[in-house]
N, C-alpha and C positions, 0 to 999 in steps of 0.2 A: 263074259265078265271076268271069269277066273283068269283067262289068258292075259287080259289087260292088266289085272293086278299083279300077276307074276312078272310081266315085262316092265313094270314101273321101276325106275331107278331106286337103288337102296336109299332108305331114309325119307322117301317121298310120302306124303299123306294122301289117303284115299279121299275122293270127293265127298263133301258134306251133303247129307240128305236133308232137305228142308224139314224142320220140325223134329228131327232126330236128336236126342240127347247125346252129346259127343263124348260120353264116358268111354265107350268102346274105342273111340279114336285115341284117347289118352293111353289105353293099354296097348294100342298097336304101334306106338312110337318105338322105333328100334334104332335110331341113330345114336352114335356115341354120346353119352351124357344125357340120354333121354330119361324121362320120369313117368311114373304112373299118375301124376297129378296134373297133366296137361290141361284138362278142362278147368280144374280148380285154379290153375295159374292164370288162365285167361280172365276168370272172374276177378281174381285179385288185381290183375293188371288194370282192368276197367275201373276198379274201385280205389285205385291208388290215391287219387286226389281227395276223395271223400274220407279215406282213412287218415290221411295226413291232417286234413282240416279237423276231423273229430279228435285226433291226438292233441293238436295244439289247443283246442277248446278245453279238453280235459286237463291239460297242463295249467291253463289259465284258472281253472276252478280249484285244482288241488295244490298248486305250488305258489304260495304268496310271492316269493322272490321272482318268479317268472313274470308276474304281472308288472313288476317294477323295471323290467328290462327295457332299454330303448327300442324303438320301432325297428331299427335296422337289425338288431340282434334277434328280435322275435322272428323277423322274416328269414334270417339265417336258419333258425331252428325249424321253420316250416320247410325250407329246402332240404335240410337234413332228414326230416321225417319222410318227405316224398322220396328222397334217394334211398331211404331205408326200405320202403315198400318195394321200389324197383329192384333193389339189391336182393330182397327176399325172393322175388320171382327168379332172378338170375341164379341165385344160390340153389333154389329148388330144382331148377332146370339142370343143374350139375349133379343131381341125385340126392338133394337134401342133406348135403354135408357128408355123404357116405364116401366120396372120393376126396383124397387129400389135395389133389391138384386144383388150383384155382380158388380154394376156399378163402384163404387169407386175402387174396387180391380183391375178391368181390366184397368182402367185409370192409376193408379199408376204404373202398370207394364211397361208402356211406358218408364219411366225414370230409371227403375231398371237395364237396360242393361248397363248404363253408370256409371262409378265410381263417388263417392261423390265429388271427386276433380273437376268434371265438373261444379258443382254448385258454387264452389269458383272461377272458371276461367271465367264463363259466368254469367253475371248479370241476374236478373229476367226480366228486360226490354229487354235484348237481346234474352232471351229464348222466350218471347212473340213474338218477331219479327220472330224467326225461326219457331214457330208454325204457325204463320200467313202465311208465305211463303208456308209451307207444305200443309196447308188447301187450299190455293189458287190453288196450282197445282192439288190437288185432285178434287176440284170443276170444274176446266177447263176440266178435263178428264171424267166428269160425263157422257157425251154423249157417250163415248166409253166404259165406265165401266158398265153402267146400260143396262139391256135388254129393249126391246121396252115397253114403258108404265110405267117404274119404275124410270124414271129420276127424277121426282119431289120428290118421296119418298126418293131417295138416297140423293138429295140435302138437304132435311130437316134433314135427319139422320146425315149427315156430319156436319150440323150446330149445332145440339145438341151435337155431339161428340166433336166438337171444344170447346164447353163450358166446357165439362168434362175434356178435356186436360188442359184447362186454370186453372181449380181448382186443378188438379193434380200437375201442375207446382208450384202453390202457396203452396201446401202442402209440396212439396219437399224442396222449399226454406225456408219455415217456420221451418221445421225440421232442416235444415242446420244452420239456424240462431240460433235456440235454442241450438243446439250442440255447435256452436261457442261461444255463450254467456256463456254457462256453463263452457267451457274450459277457456275462458278469465277470468271469475270470479275466477276459481281455480288458474290460473296463477298469477292474481293480488294478491290474498291472499298469495301465496308463495313469491311474490316479497316483499310485506309489511312485511311478517314474516322474510325474509332475512334482510331487513333494520333494524328491531328491534333487530335481533340477532347480527348484525354487520358483516354479511358475506362479502366475498371479493368483490372488485369492478367488477371482471370478472363475478361473479354470478349475480350481480345486472344488469350489462350491457346486458348479454345474455337474461335474462328474460324480461327486459324492451324492448329490440329490438323485441322480439316475440310479444309484445303488441303494437308495433308501436309507442313507446315513442320517441319523437324527442329531448328530453333533452334540451328544451329551458330554458335558465337561466333567473332569479335565480330560485332555487328549495328550497322549504321549506316543512316541515311536520306539519300538524295540528292534534291534538288529542282531542277528546271529547267523551261524552257518546253516545252510539248508541241509536236511538229512539226505537229499538226493532222491531220485526216482521221479515219477510223474508229478508234474506241478499240481494237477487237480487233486491227487491223493494227498500231497503235502498240505494244501490249503484246506482240504476236507478235515484233516486232523486238527488244524488250527480252529476251524469254525466249531467243530464238535466240542472241543475243550472250552472254547470261549462261551458257548451256550451254557455249559455247566456252571461257570462262575458268574454268569450274568453280565458279561462284558460285550461291548460292541466292537467289532474288529473289521478291518480291511487288511488283506494280506497280499503279498506279491513276492515272487522269487526273481531276483536279479543276479544272474550268474550263479555263483555259489552261495549267495546271501539270501536269507529269508528276512523280509521286512514286514513288520506287523504294526498297524496303527491301532492303538487301544483307545477306547472312549467309554466314559461313564463309570470308571472305577476310581475310588478314592485314592488308592495307593497303586499306581501303575507298576512299580517295581515288584510288589508282592503279587499282583495279578500276573505279571510275566513269569514269576516263579512257578505258577500253576500251569503254565503253558510250555515248560521247558522240554517236555517229551516231544513237542512238535519241531524242535530245533535239532540240528546235528551236533556233533562234538565241537568243543571250543567255547570261547567266551560269548556271552549274550549281554549286550549293553542296552540300557534304557535311557533315552533322552529325557530332558526335563519336561515336566507337565506344563501344558499351555492351556489357555481358556477354550480355544476352539480349533477346528481343523484349519482355519485360515492362517493360524500362526504355527502350525505344526511343522513347517519347513525348518524352523529353528531347532525343534526337537529332533528332527530327522538328521540334520547336519551334525548335531552334537553326538547322536547315537552312532553315526557312521564314523566320525572322527575317533570316538572312543573304541569302536570295533577295530579300527586300523591300529590303534595304539595299545590295545589290551594285551598283546603278547609280551609287552615290556613289563607287565605285572603278573607273573605266573600264579601268584597266590590270590588273585582277585576273586571275590565272591562271584557266584553265578546265580542270578543275573547281578550285574553291577551297574549302579547309576553312572551316567556319563560324567557327572560332576566329580566323582571320586577319581577319575582318570585325568584330571587337569594337568598334573606335571608330565605324564607320558604324552598327552596330546600336545602340550606346548613343545616338548622336545621333538615331536614328530612333525612340527610345523603348523599346527592348527592355530590360526590367528585369533579365533575367538577364545581359545584357552589362554593364550598369551595375554590377551586383553584383560580377561578376568583376573589372572594372577597379578598383572601389573596394577590394575586399578583397585581391585577388591582386597588385595593383600599388601603389596609394596606401598602403594599410595596411602593406604590407611595407616600403615606404620609411620610413614613420613609425617602425616598430619597429626598423629597422636603424640609426636615428640621424638627428638633425636635419641633420647636415652633408650627407647625400645629397640631401635635398629642397632644401636651400639651394643646393647645387652645381647641381642640375638646373635650378632657376629661373634662376640666373645664366647657365648655358650657353644656355638658350633666349632669355633677354633679350639676350645678346650675339650672337644670330643663328647660334649653333653655332660660334663662334670660341673656341678654347681659351685663347689669350692674353688676350683681352678678359675672359673669364670669370674667369681667374686674377687679373687686376688688380682686378676688382670684389670678389673674395673675399680679396684680399691674401695669396694663396698662390702657390706655384710651379706652373707649367703641368703639371709631372709629377704634382702632387697632384690636379689636376683630372682628368688622364688616369686616375689610379688610382681616383678616386671614380666616374667614368663607367663604368669596367670593373666596379666593385662593383655599380653600378646594373643593369648588364646581367646580372650573375650572380644577383642576388636577384629580379629581376622577369622575366627572359627577354626583355626588350626592350633593344636597344642604342640609346642616344641618338645614336650616330654614323651610324645607318642611318635615312634619311629616313622610311621607312614606320613603323619602330619609334618614332621620335621623335614622330610624329603620334599614335600610340597612347598614348605616355606623357603627352603634353599633354592629351589627352582624359581620361586617368585622373586627372591632377592636378585638372582642372576638376570632374569628377564627384565626386571625393573631398572637395574643399573646399566644394562646394555642399551636401553632406549633413551636417546637424548631428549625425548619429549617430556619425560617424567621429572621435570623440575617442580618444586613445591607449588609455584604459581600456575602451572599448567598441567597439573596431575590429572584432572578430570575434565571431560568435555562439558561445554555449557549445557544447562538443563534442556532436555529435549533434543539435543544434537547427537546424531550418530557418528561414529568414527568415519572419516573420509578415507578414500582409497590411498591418498598420499600418506595419511597417518599410518596405515597398516604397512606401507612399504618401509617407512622409517623405523617401525617397531620390530621388523622381522629380525630373527636371530641371525 
């Protein structure tokens, strides 16, 4: 008998004697990764199904939210519980976590049986609650699962295994969060790109809905230089600061530009001023506020045109509304800026009466001197003051303010270069948008 045992190959098990308690067999295991809990492990293996069923039943009793899960998700939890018991057996067979090799791999396999959708349906906090219930059930059954004398060893092993399962759950949710973050970043970049291209409102709405955008009015687009570095780090800074001011944001980095869509803030320019640290050096331009994301293309175009033209105004505030850069935008070839100066300024002066245009020309020709302009017009200086005040009221630009005077001069130039701006054809019919041919004729 002794010779036969000595000639057995290493790692082989002695024959089992009927009726003999296999505890000594567990202690005789000598293969690499062996354990002193071999008999207990076989008991756990046989009880795996019952343990999983008892765990799910306990979850149903203790966790109200678990009872409300759909049937398919409850079945996934059952699979995870069964895999957890099998993983416990494997983990113990490697020495109960005493060896580093293989520990993480075995623990991660617990969650591999469920689809990734489970991580999106059940939060990390809920997963911890499920794991705790399962571990409680196993600990309560230690007396039945362990052979005599191995109860304490099994309890300590289950405690260590529960720690490994907690780390495995954290890894699963971390990977899901990273995947979700990468997908959100790509989707936001596509949405910003669609805004800049002027895609249809349906495209914008579908992509915004996928991101959870609530479309709180008003909506405005801000454009500035990107600070550089990883795009994810740049956008993380934007989102963190936006949360502090209670703004809804979607951001994207296009080349060297950082584009931010702001929603739900009463004053987009002031809100952008609180996000300036997210931008790089240089001007930051905010487009006009619009009622919803469907119309944000207009704001994006104005902000981009203003960003391109902003270097022509070195003293511009930061951030600066795109409307304050109308003269620079017009000189840079922005058709929308030329249209606004032509119709909102020049055409308004023409409709208000020829004396306003005449007075403005004389005032500029006199270098901004009231008395010289009055002598040229053969009127009293107070008349010139009155007309200049009227110009400010009807156009929103005061000839006495240097910045406004520059905008008025550009508006006069644009208006007079456009052959369409005769008094009877100054403005398009109600509801009519400028046609492509109009824009061609209006170009500088």
